[in-house]
VEXVO-825112 format. One line per field, with one value per residue: residue in one letter; residue number from 1; x, y, z of N, C-alpha, C in turn. Coordinates in steps of 0.1 Angstrom, whole numbers. Layout:
vexro (a,...)
roro (NUM,...)
n.u (X,...)
n.v (Y,...)
n.w (Z,...)
ca.u (X,...)
ca.v (Y,...)
ca.w (Z,...)
c.u (X,...)
c.v (Y,...)
c.w (Z,...)
This chain:
vexro (m,t,e,f,l,f,v,v,v,p,y,v,c,l,t,t,f,v,v,g,h,v,w,r,y,r,y,d,k,f,g,w,t,t,r,s,s,q,l,y,e,n,r,l,l,r,i,g,s,p,l,f,h,f,g,m,l,g,v,v,g,g,h,v,i,g,l,l,v,p,e,s,w,t,d,a,v,g,i,s,e,h,t,y,h,v,l,a,v,a,g,g,l,p,a,g,a,m,a,v,v,g,m,v,i,l,l,y,r,r,r,t,v,g,p,v,f,s,a,t,t,v,m,d,k,v,m,y,a,f,l,a,v,v,i,v,l,g,m,w,n,t,v,m,g,s,i,l,t,v,g,g,e,y,d,y,r,e,g,v,s,v,w,f,r,s,f,l,a,f,q,p,d,a,s,l,m,a,d,a,p,l,g,f,q,l,h,a,l,v,a,f,g,l,f,a,v,w,p,f,t,r,l,v,h,v,f,s,a,p,v,g,y,l,t,r,p,y,i,v,y,r,s,r,d,d,v,q,l,g,s,h,r,p,r,r,g,w,d,r,v,g)
roro (1,2,3,4,5,6,7,8,9,10,11,12,13,14,15,16,17,18,19,20,21,22,23,24,25,26,27,28,29,30,31,32,33,34,35,36,37,38,39,40,41,42,43,44,45,46,47,48,49,50,51,52,53,54,55,56,57,58,59,60,61,62,63,64,65,66,67,68,69,70,71,72,73,74,75,76,77,78,79,80,81,82,83,84,85,86,87,88,89,90,91,92,93,94,95,96,97,98,99,100,101,102,103,104,105,106,107,108,109,110,111,112,113,114,115,116,117,118,119,120,121,122,123,124,125,126,127,128,129,130,131,132,133,134,135,136,137,138,139,140,141,142,143,144,145,146,147,148,149,150,151,152,153,154,155,156,157,158,159,160,161,162,163,164,165,166,167,168,169,170,171,172,173,174,175,176,177,178,179,180,181,182,183,184,185,186,187,188,189,190,191,192,193,194,195,196,197,198,199,200,201,202,203,204,205,206,207,208,209,210,211,212,213,214,215,216,217,218,219,220,221,222,223,224,225,226,227,228,229,230,231,232,233,234,235,236,237,238,239,240,241,242)
n.u (1053,1046,1020,1025,1041,1024,999,998,1019,1012,987,995,1011,992,975,992,996,970,965,988,985,963,973,994,981,967,986,1007,1002,1014,1036,1026,1034,1051,1076,1088,1115,1121,1131,1158,1169,1161,1163,1169,1147,1125,1126,1128,1106,1080,1083,1085,1061,1040,1046,1043,1015,1006,1016,1003,977,977,982,959,939,950,951,925,905,888,898,876,859,872,872,845,839,851,878,907,930,956,955,950,974,992,984,988,1015,1023,1014,1024,1052,1063,1053,1065,1092,1093,1088,1111,1133,1126,1127,1155,1167,1156,1166,1194,1195,1187,1208,1231,1228,1234,1217,1193,1198,1203,1179,1165,1149,1156,1136,1125,1147,1146,1121,1126,1143,1127,1108,1123,1132,1107,1097,1118,1116,1090,1093,1111,1096,1076,1091,1105,1084,1065,1077,1103,1097,1110,1115,1088,1058,1043,1011,999,973,959,969,985,968,943,949,953,927,913,926,918,892,892,896,921,941,969,983,981,1001,1023,1028,1037,1062,1095,1102,1077,1067,1086,1082,1055,1059,1078,1063,1042,1058,1065,1040,1038,1058,1049,1031,1049,1065,1073,1054,1028,1017,1003,977,967,953,946,916,899,904,887,863,866,860,864,894,894,907,917,923,946,955,953,952,939,916,906,881,863,838,847,850,830,844,867,867,880,897,889)
n.v (-161,-145,-153,-179,-174,-158,-170,-199,-208,-196,-209,-236,-235,-228,-250,-270,-260,-264,-292,-303,-296,-312,-337,-337,-335,-358,-379,-372,-364,-363,-348,-323,-296,-269,-277,-268,-249,-238,-248,-251,-226,-194,-167,-150,-159,-149,-122,-120,-136,-124,-99,-107,-122,-104,-83,-96,-101,-75,-70,-90,-83,-57,-66,-80,-60,-42,-58,-71,-52,-31,-1,16,12,24,50,55,57,80,82,94,87,95,98,72,59,71,62,35,33,44,25,1,2,3,-22,-40,-35,-44,-72,-78,-73,-90,-115,-115,-118,-143,-160,-157,-168,-194,-202,-200,-213,-244,-269,-259,-253,-279,-291,-281,-287,-296,-286,-266,-248,-241,-228,-206,-192,-185,-170,-149,-135,-128,-109,-90,-81,-71,-49,-34,-27,-12,10,21,24,40,60,70,72,64,67,73,70,38,26,0,-8,-5,-23,-48,-55,-57,-77,-98,-102,-109,-133,-149,-151,-168,-158,-148,-120,-117,-96,-74,-78,-78,-52,-43,-31,-47,-54,-58,-80,-100,-102,-112,-137,-151,-151,-169,-191,-195,-203,-227,-244,-243,-263,-284,-277,-262,-242,-250,-249,-225,-230,-242,-232,-232,-236,-255,-254,-236,-248,-273,-298,-293,-304,-330,-333,-357,-367,-393,-404,-412,-392,-370,-347,-326,-307,-296,-301,-318,-302,-306,-327,-331,-354,-380,-409,-443)
n.w (-304,-283,-277,-268,-245,-229,-228,-232,-214,-189,-184,-183,-160,-140,-142,-133,-107,-95,-100,-89,-61,-54,-59,-40,-16,-15,-16,0,27,52,46,42,53,71,78,102,116,140,163,158,155,168,172,148,134,147,141,112,102,110,96,70,65,72,55,30,31,27,1,-14,-10,-23,-49,-55,-55,-74,-97,-100,-96,-117,-135,-140,-119,-96,-106,-106,-79,-73,-71,-83,-110,-105,-77,-70,-78,-61,-36,-40,-43,-18,-1,-12,-14,13,22,4,10,36,31,15,33,54,39,32,57,65,45,49,74,68,52,68,92,102,108,98,71,63,65,44,14,-21,-38,-23,-23,-50,-50,-33,-49,-71,-56,-46,-69,-80,-60,-60,-87,-87,-69,-83,-106,-94,-83,-106,-124,-112,-97,-105,-132,-156,-190,-193,-176,-171,-172,-156,-151,-174,-190,-181,-160,-173,-191,-173,-161,-184,-189,-167,-173,-194,-219,-231,-239,-254,-266,-250,-231,-247,-252,-228,-205,-202,-176,-163,-178,-173,-145,-144,-157,-141,-118,-124,-128,-102,-91,-104,-92,-66,-53,-46,-26,6,7,6,31,33,27,50,73,107,111,123,150,161,164,176,202,238,254,277,309,333,367,376,399,434,452,478,468,482,501,484,459,430,398,369,345,357,372,392,379,382)
ca.u (1060,1038,1009,1030,1045,1014,987,1001,1027,1004,976,1002,1015,981,971,1002,993,958,966,998,980,954,982,1002,972,962,997,1018,996,1023,1046,1019,1038,1061,1088,1093,1129,1122,1140,1172,1173,1149,1165,1166,1133,1115,1127,1125,1093,1069,1086,1082,1047,1031,1049,1036,1001,1003,1019,993,965,979,980,945,933,955,948,911,896,890,899,863,853,877,867,831,838,857,893,914,941,968,954,952,988,999,980,994,1030,1025,1012,1031,1066,1066,1050,1075,1104,1092,1090,1124,1141,1123,1133,1169,1170,1153,1176,1206,1194,1187,1221,1242,1225,1236,1206,1182,1202,1202,1164,1159,1149,1160,1125,1124,1157,1141,1110,1132,1149,1116,1102,1132,1131,1094,1096,1127,1111,1079,1098,1117,1085,1070,1099,1108,1072,1056,1084,1113,1090,1120,1109,1074,1051,1034,999,996,959,953,976,987,955,933,953,951,913,909,932,909,879,895,897,933,946,983,988,983,1014,1034,1031,1041,1077,1101,1101,1063,1066,1094,1075,1044,1063,1084,1053,1035,1067,1064,1028,1040,1065,1043,1026,1059,1074,1067,1044,1015,1011,994,963,964,949,939,902,893,906,876,850,868,856,875,901,891,918,912,934,948,960,943,954,927,914,901,867,854,834,854,843,828,855,879,865,891,895,891)
ca.v (-163,-138,-162,-190,-169,-152,-178,-213,-210,-193,-219,-248,-233,-228,-264,-276,-255,-271,-307,-306,-296,-323,-349,-336,-337,-372,-388,-367,-356,-361,-338,-311,-289,-259,-283,-257,-250,-229,-255,-250,-212,-187,-152,-144,-162,-140,-109,-122,-142,-114,-89,-113,-126,-92,-76,-104,-98,-62,-72,-98,-74,-47,-72,-83,-47,-37,-67,-75,-40,-23,14,22,11,34,63,56,62,93,81,97,78,100,94,57,55,76,53,22,34,46,12,-10,3,-2,-37,-47,-33,-54,-85,-80,-73,-103,-125,-115,-124,-157,-167,-157,-178,-207,-206,-200,-222,-257,-277,-253,-256,-294,-294,-274,-295,-290,-279,-254,-239,-235,-219,-194,-184,-178,-160,-137,-128,-121,-98,-79,-75,-62,-36,-26,-21,-1,22,26,28,50,71,76,73,64,64,76,61,28,23,-14,-10,-5,-33,-60,-59,-61,-91,-108,-105,-117,-146,-156,-153,-178,-151,-140,-111,-116,-84,-65,-80,-75,-37,-40,-31,-60,-57,-64,-93,-110,-104,-121,-151,-157,-154,-181,-202,-198,-211,-241,-252,-241,-275,-293,-270,-259,-232,-256,-245,-214,-235,-251,-224,-241,-232,-265,-251,-228,-256,-286,-298,-291,-316,-332,-339,-364,-372,-407,-408,-414,-381,-363,-334,-315,-308,-291,-311,-316,-297,-315,-329,-333,-365,-390,-422,-454)
ca.w (-291,-272,-274,-260,-232,-220,-229,-230,-202,-176,-182,-179,-147,-131,-141,-124,-94,-90,-100,-79,-48,-53,-58,-28,-5,-15,-15,9,37,63,42,41,65,69,83,111,120,151,174,155,156,170,172,135,129,154,134,98,98,110,86,57,63,72,42,19,32,20,-13,-20,-10,-33,-62,-57,-58,-87,-109,-102,-96,-129,-133,-140,-105,-88,-111,-102,-65,-71,-69,-96,-113,-98,-63,-69,-79,-49,-25,-43,-40,-4,6,-18,-11,27,23,-4,17,47,26,11,45,60,31,33,70,65,36,56,85,63,47,78,104,96,108,90,58,60,64,32,2,-34,-44,-15,-28,-62,-46,-27,-60,-78,-48,-45,-82,-81,-51,-65,-99,-83,-63,-94,-114,-86,-83,-119,-132,-105,-90,-114,-145,-166,-203,-193,-167,-177,-164,-157,-150,-187,-198,-173,-152,-183,-196,-162,-160,-196,-187,-158,-180,-205,-231,-229,-249,-252,-272,-239,-225,-257,-251,-214,-203,-200,-162,-160,-185,-165,-132,-146,-161,-129,-108,-128,-125,-87,-89,-109,-82,-53,-46,-43,-16,19,5,8,44,32,27,62,84,117,114,131,164,166,167,182,216,248,259,291,317,345,375,376,412,445,461,481,461,491,505,473,449,417,387,358,336,365,380,392,372,391)
c.u (1052,1027,1013,1034,1034,1000,989,1008,1019,993,983,1006,1003,975,979,999,981,960,977,994,971,963,989,993,968,974,1008,1012,1005,1034,1040,1022,1049,1075,1095,1107,1132,1131,1154,1178,1161,1151,1162,1152,1123,1115,1122,1112,1082,1071,1081,1068,1038,1034,1042,1021,997,1006,1008,980,965,977,966,937,937,951,933,901,898,891,886,856,859,873,853,829,846,872,900,925,954,967,955,966,996,996,987,1009,1032,1022,1021,1046,1070,1064,1061,1088,1104,1095,1104,1134,1139,1129,1148,1174,1168,1162,1189,1206,1194,1200,1232,1240,1224,1224,1194,1185,1200,1188,1158,1160,1153,1148,1122,1135,1152,1130,1116,1137,1138,1110,1110,1131,1118,1093,1105,1121,1098,1083,1104,1106,1078,1078,1101,1095,1064,1063,1094,1108,1101,1113,1094,1067,1042,1023,995,981,952,960,976,974,944,936,950,936,908,914,923,896,880,893,909,937,961,989,989,996,1025,1038,1036,1057,1082,1100,1088,1062,1074,1087,1063,1048,1069,1073,1045,1045,1067,1051,1030,1048,1059,1039,1037,1069,1066,1056,1030,1009,1002,980,959,962,942,925,895,894,894,864,853,864,868,881,899,902,912,924,934,954,949,945,941,927,909,887,857,851,841,845,841,840,868,877,876,887,898,883)
c.v (-156,-146,-173,-185,-165,-158,-192,-215,-207,-204,-233,-247,-234,-242,-272,-273,-263,-286,-311,-306,-308,-336,-349,-339,-352,-382,-384,-359,-353,-351,-325,-302,-279,-265,-272,-260,-242,-235,-253,-236,-203,-172,-146,-147,-153,-126,-111,-127,-132,-104,-95,-115,-114,-84,-83,-102,-85,-63,-79,-90,-63,-53,-75,-71,-42,-45,-70,-63,-32,-8,21,22,22,48,65,61,74,93,83,88,82,96,79,53,60,67,40,22,36,33,1,-10,-2,-18,-45,-46,-43,-68,-88,-81,-87,-115,-127,-122,-139,-165,-167,-167,-192,-212,-207,-209,-236,-266,-272,-255,-270,-298,-288,-284,-288,-281,-266,-243,-233,-225,-206,-185,-177,-167,-147,-129,-121,-109,-86,-73,-66,-49,-28,-20,-10,12,29,31,39,61,78,79,74,59,66,65,51,25,8,-17,-10,-16,-47,-65,-64,-75,-101,-112,-112,-131,-154,-159,-162,-171,-142,-132,-109,-103,-73,-66,-77,-60,-33,-39,-45,-64,-64,-78,-103,-112,-113,-135,-158,-160,-167,-193,-206,-206,-225,-250,-252,-255,-285,-287,-268,-248,-237,-252,-233,-218,-244,-242,-233,-237,-242,-262,-243,-236,-269,-286,-296,-304,-318,-339,-345,-368,-387,-412,-408,-402,-374,-350,-323,-317,-303,-302,-308,-311,-307,-315,-332,-345,-375,-403,-433,-454)
c.w (-280,-268,-265,-246,-223,-222,-225,-216,-189,-174,-178,-164,-137,-131,-132,-110,-88,-89,-90,-65,-45,-51,-44,-16,-4,-12,-6,20,49,59,40,53,62,72,92,116,132,162,171,157,158,169,159,130,135,147,119,94,99,99,72,55,63,59,30,19,25,6,-20,-21,-21,-47,-65,-61,-72,-99,-111,-101,-108,-126,-133,-127,-96,-93,-106,-87,-62,-69,-82,-98,-106,-83,-61,-69,-67,-37,-27,-39,-25,4,1,-14,3,28,16,4,29,42,21,23,52,52,32,46,70,56,42,67,79,57,57,90,98,96,99,75,54,58,52,20,-11,-39,-36,-19,-41,-60,-41,-39,-68,-69,-47,-58,-83,-73,-56,-78,-96,-77,-74,-103,-107,-86,-96,-126,-125,-99,-100,-128,-156,-179,-203,-184,-174,-167,-166,-156,-164,-196,-190,-166,-162,-188,-185,-161,-172,-195,-178,-164,-192,-218,-232,-241,-247,-257,-261,-232,-234,-256,-237,-214,-199,-185,-158,-167,-177,-151,-134,-149,-149,-119,-111,-126,-110,-84,-94,-99,-68,-46,-41,-33,-3,18,7,21,44,32,39,74,94,121,123,146,170,170,174,196,225,251,273,298,330,353,375,389,423,456,464,475,469,493,494,463,435,406,376,348,344,375,380,385,382,404)
């Protein structure tokens, strides 16, 4: 069962993540959008959206460091394990709290504002459920594992992180997850479930940064009337048409 849960299931989810995005981009380009609901309600959105997005940036950054940076690397630069965990908690808890508060505001808005709720697809509702559980489990693991130390502190850098790197290297060691606390196991499984539904929800907008705006040519505006423009010679790009 451990091999199935922490080898087969994650690879199936990531395959769905990749193939699903390719399919969505090829056959649903017009649906590749956040389906913005700002026109329906703006007050709660202005509060919840920055909290959630900036909080998630911190959460994702913490996961990248915690999962991909081996313990030997931080030891090599003189960061002790205790110092690392203190910094991780000091940065992770505020970021997680921001994400949770922002998510609660956005979910409340989506449920109570009629037009916003009507514009929410079934897959988006499924995505919100996965996302909420992932964030709550992550906060639970951080608090219980690093602060309250109930049952002894679990060092995920010697277990979950090593498993994740072995998974990315296509040499997964499921036994590392078998020894992890239940909270970490559930957090990993639900996170991979989120990756599986990702391509079929509004989350695809994460990969649509408007980079093209930096290099696109200027838009040229020209007057279409015969009104006298004055004695000054029109600047280039403002020549009258006709």
